[in-house]
N, C-alpha and C positions, 0 to 999 in steps of 0.2 A: 622578505622571502618571495622566491617566485611562484607563482600560481596562488599564494595565500594573501589574505588581507592583512595576517599578523596579530590580529587581537580576536579575542573572545569576551562577549558580554555577559556578567554575571548580574541578574536582577531579583534581590529579595523583596517580593510584593509585601509581605507582612511588615516589614522594618522600613519599606520604602528607600532603600539602599540600592546604588547603582555602582558597579565596579567594572574596569576594564582589566584582562589580564593578559600579558605578553604570550603569543602561542610558541610554544617550545620546540626548537628544529627538530632535537631529538624524538620528542613525543611526536611530532606531524609524520617523520619518517616511518615510525614503528606503527602508528594507526591511521595515518593518511588522510581521514577525513572523514564525512558522513557518520555513518553509525559506527566507525571505528572511534572516533572522538566520542560519539554521543555513549556508546555502551561503556567506554572505560571511565568517563566522567561520572556517569550514572552511578557506577559500581563505587568509585570513590565517595561518593554523595552519600549513599546509602549504607555504607559497610557497617555501621554502630547501630542501625536500625533497618534491618533487611524485613522486617514484619509490616512496614508501611503500607497502609491501605492506598487503594488508588485514588480515591476522592478525596483524600486528607490534604491539608497542606503542606506536610511533609514529603509529598509525592514529589521529586523533580520533574520539572519537564525541559527537554533539550531538543533543540533546533541546530543543525549542522548542515553546512554546504561541504562541498569537496574541492579539490583544487582546480577542476576542471570547471565548476560552476562560475560562470562570467566570462569566460572564455570563449572566443566567437568560433566556435566549432560545432558543427551538427551534432545532435542528439547527447547534449552534456549540459542542459540547463537543469539537471535534477539538484534536489536536495533532501534531508530527512528529518522528522521527527520521532521522538521515542519518549516512552515513560511506562510505569506499570500500567496495564490495561484496565479501565473499568467494565468493559465486557467480559474477559475471559480471566480477570485476575492475575495474568501471568505476563511475561514480557511483552511490551505494546511497542510497535513502530508504524509507520508512514513512509512511503518515497512518492515525493511529488515535484512536479515540473511547474513550468511557468516562467515567471519573470521576478518573483520577490528573492529568490536565492541569489541571483545575481545582483539586484539592486543592495542586498545587504552587504555583499562584499565591496562593492562600490562605495560604500557609507562605511568602511573601514573594517570590516567584522565578518569572521569565517562563522561565528554560530551564537547562539544566545542561551543562556542557562538560567531558568527562572524557577526560584525556589517562593516556598510561602504562598499565602493567600491573601490578597487586596480586602479592605475592610468594606469597600464600596466598589462599584462598577467601574474598572479601570481600562484604559489602553496604553501601549508604549509608543512613543514617538521617537524616532530617530532622524535626524537630520545632520548627515554625515557624523562629526564626531558629537554633536550634541542628542543626549538621550534625557527623555524627561518621561515621567507617568503622569497621565492625565484624566480628568474625570469623563467617563464613558457613558455617564448616565442619560443623555440625549440619545446612545445609540443603542442602549440595553432594550431588548425586546423587540428589536426589528430584525429583518431577516437580512442575509448575507447581500443580496443585490444591493438593496437599500443603503447599507452600512458602507459597501464598498465606494458606492458614487457619492455619499455623503462625505466621507472622510476626504476623499480625493476633493472633493468641491471645498471644502471649509478649510483645508491645509495646502490649497495651491497657491494662494498669495501671488506673489511675483517670479516664482519659481519657473523656469522652464520645463523642467521634468515634472510629471503628474505624482510621481511616487507610485508606491505597490502597496496594497493592503492585504494583509492575511487575518481572517476573521471567522468567528463562530456565529452561526444563527440562533435561533431561539431553542431549537434541539439541545445544543452545548449547554446553554444557559441552565435548562430545566433537567438535565441529565439524563437525556435518551443515550444510553449506554454504547450505541455504536455513533454517537455524534463526531462530525469530521471537521476540518479546518481546510477553509477556500482562500485561494488566491486568484483574483481578477475575475471573480464568479464560475471558473470552471476549471482551475488547475486543483485537485481535491487530495488532501490528507485523510484518506477517507478509512482506511482498515484501522480497528482494534479501539475504537471510541477516543482517540487524542482530543476532540472537541469538548467532550465531558469533564476532561481534566482542566481545561481552561475554564469553564463554567464554574466547577468547584473553588477555582481560584478568583473567581469573578475578573477573569482577563477576557476582555471582548474581542481585542484586536492589536495587531502591530502595524504602524504604518513606519515605512522606510524610504528614505530618498538621500541618494549618494551619489558623488560626483568624480571619485577617485578613480584611477585606472590600474589595472593589474598588471604586472611584471611578468614576462615570459624568459625562461631561462634559456632556451634556444629558439628564438622565432624564426629564424631563417629555416631550421629543421621541420619546425611544425608548420610552416607555410609551404614546404615542399611536399610533406607528407598529405597535406589537405587537399593540395593540387592532384596528387596521385589518387587521392580517396574520390574527387568528384567522378572520375569515370565508375569507379566501383558503385558509387551511389545511383548514376545514370542507368547503368546497366542491370540494376537490382530488380528483381519482378517483385521482390517482397517490398522494398521501398515503393515501388510504382503503385502496389495495391494500398499502402498505407495513403499514400498521397491522393488517390483517386477515390476510395472508400471509407478512409479511416479503419479503426479498429474491426469495425462493423463487417470489413471484408471476411473476417474469419467465420461468419456465419454460415458462408457456402463451403467452405473447406472443411470447417468443423462437422457440418452436416453428413458428409460423405465419410468420414473416419468414424462418426459414432462419438464424437468429442463435446458434443452440446448436450448438457440436460434438458430434458422436456418432462414436464408433468412431475415436478419434485423428481428429477434422476428415475423416474419410473420407465419410461420408453426412450427409444432413439430416434423414431419416425412419427411424423404427424403430417397431415393433408395442409395444414394452412402455412407449414414452415415459410413457404415463399413469400408470404406478407410480411415478413421480418426480415428478409434478405437484403443486402446491400443494394441492389437494384430499386427494391421498393421503398428503401430509405431515401434513395435518390428522387425517386417520382413524388413522394409524398410530403418529406419533411426538409429535405435539406437545402440549404439557403449560402452555403459557403464552407470556406474553411480557416482555419487558425493554426497556430503554431506557439511554440515556446521560443525564450531568447536564444537567437542566433541559429536557429534551426530549419533548414530548407525542407525538411520532409513535410512539415504542415499537415500532419494527421487528425489534429481536431477539427471537428465538425462544427457548423453553425446551423441550427434548425430553428424551424417555426411552424407553428400550428395556427393560422391566420383566424378560424373561425371555428365554431362546432362547441360542443362541450367540454373539449380538452384542450381549448386555446391557449397558447403560450405566446411570448411575446417572443422577437429573433434573440437566440443567446446560445448557450453552449448545448449541442446535440447531445443525446445520450451515446455512451460508448458500447463496445461490444458486451460486458459484462452486464450492463444496464439492460441492454435490450434481452439478453438473454434470462436475466433474473426477474425483471417484471413481464417478459414476454414468454419465452417457451417453458421457462418454469412453472409459469400460471396457466398454460395454455391459452394465452393472450395475444390473438392475433392483429391487436391494434396499435400501431405503430405512434398514431396519435396520442392515446392514453400512455404510452411509455413515455413519449416524450415531455407530456404532463407529469408524471412521477418522476423525471428526471429533474426538470424544474422545481418541482418542489421539494426534492432533497436537496438539491444545490441551494435553494432559498432558505430551508430549515437548518441545513448543514447536517446530512446524514450520508452514511455510507451506503450505496445504492445493492451492494451484493448482500450484505447482512439484512437490509430493510426488504428487498424482494424475494431473498430465501426464507425471511421469516414469515412474510405473507404465504407464501407457497406451503409451507407447513401448517399455517391457521386454514389455509382452504381444505387441506386434507383433514384436518379436525372437524372442520364442519361437515364434510363429505361422509364422514365415519360416525358422526353424530357426539363427538366430544364437547362441541359447543354448537350453539344455535344463534337464531335471529336475536333471541334474547338477551344471550350474550354479546353479539357485536353491535348493539345498539341498534339493530332493523337491517343490517348489511347482510345480504344474502351471499355469502363466501363461496360460491361455485367457480368452476374451472371457467376461466375465460370471460368472467365478469367484469369487464373493463371499469365501468362506472364504479363497482365495489372496490376493485383496487385503488383507483385513484383516490378515492373517499378515505379509505383506510390508511393510505400513506400519508394523507393530511391530518389524520387522528393522530397517526404515530408521531409526527412532528411535533405537536403540541400536547403529547401525552394524554389527549382525551378519551374517556370512555374504554373501550377494548383495546384502543391504541396505546393507552398506559402500560398493559400487560406486553404487548408487542415491543414496546420500546426498549424493554430488557433483553431482546436479542432472543432467538428462537429457544435456545438451551433452557433459558429461565422461564420463558413462556412455557415452554412444554412441562415443566415442574409444575407450574401453576395450574395448567388444563389438566393435567393427570391421564390416567387412562393409558392407553398405546402411544400417545402423542410422540414419546421419546423414539418411536420406531421410525417416526418421519423426518428425524433431525438429519443434517449433512456435517454436523459439526465436528472437530478436531479440536481439544483442548478449549472449546466453546467459542470457537471463530468458525463462521459458517464457510463451508468451502466455494472457491472460485469457481467459474462456470467451465471447467474442464475434467473430463471423465477419465479417472485411472483405470476403468475397464478398457479405455481404447490404447492407452499406454501407460503399460503397470509403473514404471517408475516415478511416475507422479504420486502414485498410492503411497510410496515409501516417502517422496518429498513432503506429501501433506501430513504424513503421520509423525514424522521427526522433527518439522519446522517447529523452530522455538514460539512462534508467535500463535502456531495453531496452522489449521489448514491451510497452505499458501503455496502458489505456484510461481512466486518470485522471490524465493528464500534461497534461492540458489538459481543456475541457468540450465537445470534437468529439463525444465518446461521449452525453453528454444532447442536446445541440443538434442533432446529425444523427439521432440515434435517436427525436428528437420529445418527448422529457421534457422539455426546458427551453426556453423562448422568449425570446429577448433581442434584442426589437426597436429597442432604444436602442442596439444596435450593428451598424451597418449590413451589414457582412458576414454576421451572422448573423440578418438580419430577412428576407431573400428566401426564395423556394420552394428547397427543397431534394430533389433527387432522389437517392436512398439509392445505387441501383445505376449511379452515374453517376459518373466520376472529374473531370469538368469543373468548375472553380472550387472546388476541395476543397482545394487549398493555401492559398488566401486564407482560406477558411472555418477552416483548422485555426491559421493564425497568430493570428487574432483570437482562437479559442477557447483558445490558450495562453497569449496576453498575458493575456487577462481571467480564464482559469483559474487562473494562478498567484497574482495578486491574490485572487480568489475562495476558492480551496479547498486552497492551499498556503500562503498568508501570513496572511490575515484571521482565523481559519481556518473558512468555512462546510463543512458536510458536504455531501459530494458524494452526498447522495440525498435528505433532508431540506430541503434548502436550494433544489433545483431548482423550487420553485415562485415563487422572487423573479425579478424582473429585474435589468438591471445598476444601474440607477437606485437601486433599494430597496436593494440591497446595498450601494453607496457610503454611502447615508444612514445606513444602520445603524452602518457603521463610522465616521461622520463623528459621529453622535450619543455614540457611546461615546468616542472618542479626542479629539475636539474639532479635529481635524486639517483639516478642511473640504476633503479630497480633491474634485478634479473626476474624471468619468470618463475624460476624457484623461489626467489624472494617474496613475490607478490602471493604465491599460493600460500606459503607460510603465514603471512600476514593476514589473508583472509581466512585460513584455518584459526587464528588467533581469535579474529572476531567472531566466527562462527562458535567458538566454545564459549566466548564471552557471553553471546546472546542466550544460548543453550543454559549455561550456567546461572545466569539471572531468571530464568523460567524454572531452574531448579530449586533456586533459593526461595522462588514464590509457590513451591510445592509439586511442580511437575515431577513426576516419577513413570516408571516403565508403563504402567498401565494407563497411561494419557497419550502413548506411542501406538495408536490404533486409527483404523479407519470404521465410521459407523455401519450399521447393519445395512443401511440404504447402498452405500458405495460399494458394499460386498454382496450384493445379491445380484446373481447373473441375470442377463437379460435373454429372452425367451427368443428374442427376433432381432433381426437389423444387423448392422457392421459389427458390433461387440457380441453377438450372439455366443453364450457360452465361457466368455473371457472374463477371468476373475485375477487380481493380482496375488500372488503368493506371498502374502504380508510377513508370514512367519518366517520364510526363507530369507527374504530379506532384510527382515529386522535382524536376524542372527547375524546374517554377514556383516551389516552395518554397526551393530554392537561392537564387534570384533575390531573392525577396522579403525573405528571411532575411540575405542578404548575404554567403553563404559562399564560400571559395574552392573550386575543383574538389574538392579533397580533402575537403571536408566542415567545415572549420574557418572559423570567422568573421573577416571581414577587420577588420585592426586598426583603420580607422577606424570600423566600425560599433561596435565595443567601447568605444573613447574617448568615442564620443558618449554613450554609456550611464554613463559615470564609470566604466567598468570597465577603467583604465589599468593597474593591476596585473595583471591578466588578460590582458591584450593583451600585455603585456610578456613574460609566460611563454610564451605560445602562440607568439610571433613572434620570439623570441629567436634562434633558429638556422634559421628558415626562413621560407617565405612575404614 
């Protein structure tokens, strides 16, 4: 098969069984890859037991690449992981870049399906077609950086290629609900707690090394297109900003538009803001840049704090979301402390968005007298207290003291703290909002409210399209003038961005940064040149729609209903001043239009006939068996 390795690996940890299954061409064309494969396979596995708990052995974990993964083109090194989320209890997924996905395809596999749970700490070793389950006892209890280095060293042998490691840290082992899984110390499957799923299965790591080459259907046309795109990348201001400043470049732009949350989403202006901007980043902690497989954008940062209380080694630098969640959210102007928090999260294996947001909620609880130093183990959780923020991050990673409460995520922590703590939350469906304010761009609010995994700016392409970073003139709903602080027409825009976005960044899989310079036709052409499938834009829109409804339907199976399609009070409180003064999304209007466009019942469940028209009869039967 062109673009694909042609096999999927199935591993049953309970019974220590390993099986290869050939990838069916018809299945590949219908679901294309990534979350298309992942959602469909997951549904088939749980159809007889949809009530499974996230941390039970019965909960499958699925890792899938796309047809572009491992192809030498810009912004296409991505791959996906998915399962039921330990953090939210609903559908969980993460999209991750780096090198592991390409290496897995070079080893001969498009993905891995993992079921059951090991009796003792285990890692999976994949050396081309040789797959084995190995004792991970010596690696258990050790952090991501240590395990990554140790596995590469232990398995190097005489091989020329070092191989790639995908691993959890201590946070995943002990059940921090927002634990992540990390490749090469810096490429993070961060959101929804997939690392805790591995911990419950006693799966420490996957090591992979491969030597195969991928076949391309039309290499001449792909090369010609890539040559045309070189000028597009060279002339793109957006790409140049990523190369020069990484994702932290958004700190300056976002501040102007009121997009960046400050003091747990309470204000949009702060006199210490420039201390966290891209120029300060470059002066204080930047040491270089890194990239993902075959990508010339090189948006990853290397950082170091050489001395002082927040000392770190040279390694992965904090991304924009991390700078905002541990910085502006907590009124913390210390980039050095943010770099240290980032290193701690990477070592323990934790999502920085949930971790920083949960700490911000804790600070507000402290400010309002809901908790005291007696509860926090002596930590004075005041705004901007960098030492306390770093110390608390460390405690969360090991579930020590008050850190054990925050390791549950902000929604569960607020329930334990009680009082008015829930008023400080920014969660949708239990997932903390990313660092982009729907009061600055109203469509973000709808995107957060209806996202199958919870508050998410990557559940479609509304964020880059409505935010002005991506232009899709070949999709009519995305081609007109967009008024950011207006709710009119945003439901129709969201639907189009979700449908194309599922194809683009969840299945194909293009990078939700470096590939924003592409238009829809170019993206479809690129996939066709690799796979030979000859998709039309209309076809990929329907394909994306199918995958979006699969994700929504899985969350519906896990209990999501209309009352979970909302925005928290904090995000629906108007600012008294600043760029977004008085602006609020009209969520009621947008939801009404969205439900009509999507064909939902009043309770937020897709109608049977809508699912059947998308070849999702199995899902329709499960959702409508006893109701509707």
